[in-house]
N, C-alpha and C positions, 0 to 999 in steps of 0.2 A: 414251607410245604416240603414234604419228603418225596422220595422217588416213587413210592407206591401211590401216593395221592396224585402226582403228576401223570403217572401211567394210567390211573383210573380216569382222570379227566380227559386224557388223549383218547382212550377207548370210548368214552361216552360221546365225545365230539365226533369221532369217526363213525360211530353207530348212528348218531343223529343225522349226519350228512349223508350217509349211505341210505338211510331210510327215506330221506327227502328225494333221492333220485330213483327210488325203488318202484317206479311206475313208468311204463313205456312212454306215456304221453309227456311226462316230465323230461325224459331223455330227449324226446323229439323237440320239445321247447328249447332246451339248452342247445341242441344241434342247430336249430333254426336261428337262434340268436348268434351262434358262432358263424353261421353262413351269412348273416347280415352284418358282419363286422363287430358283433358283440352288443349292438344296440338296435332296438326297434322303437320308432317314434310315430305317434299318431294312429296306431292300429294295434289290434290284438293279433298275435301271430296265428296264422291259419294252420291247423293240424288236420289232415284228411280224416274224414269220418268222425270228427269230434266237434261237438257243439261249442260255440264261443263261451257259453257259461261254464262249461266243463274246463275249458282251457284257462279261464280266469281263476277257477278254484285251484288248479295246479300251479298257476303263476303265484297265487297267494302262498302256497306251501313252499315254493322255491324261495320266495322273498322272506318268509318266516325263518327259513333255514339259513338265510344270508347268501344264497347262491346267486340271487339277482338283487338288484336295487333299483329304485326309481318309483315312478307313479304308474299304477296299472290301470286306473279307471279314468273315464272322462275323455273329452276331446284333446286334452293336453297330455295323454298318456305317453310316457317315455320310460323304458326300462332297459336295463343292460346287465350283462354278466358282471358279477362282483369278483374281479380278478384276485383280490386279496383272499377271499374265502376259498376260491378254487385252488390257489397255491397251497393254502393250509391243508385242504382236502388231499391234494396230490402228495404232499409231504407226509401226511399221516398214513396214507395208503402205502407209500414206499417204506415207511418206517415199521409199520405193523403187519401189513398183509403180505407184501412181497417176501419177507424172510420166511414166512410159513411155507411158501412154495419150495424153497431150497431145502427145507427140513423134511419134505415128503419124498425125496429121491432116494 
């Protein structure tokens, strides 16, 4: 795989992860998970003014993107932040987006 292909894959992954957090409810879910030590067990996270069914839809999207892992439904629900994906996201952000800032000065 050449450099251009690797760069395109990195751009595509960063775009996909960015899209997955592109809704305020999803950011609230991630923040709530962080506030609970990274894992919630036996309940669906409560987001003010948001129906549980809507929260579940957003949890599904976060899981699809790999930002959370675990079981979302049923009495045995347990889901947590996926640290590996979050590290990849952070690294891609630092590699691709932060340098743009220094070029605008």
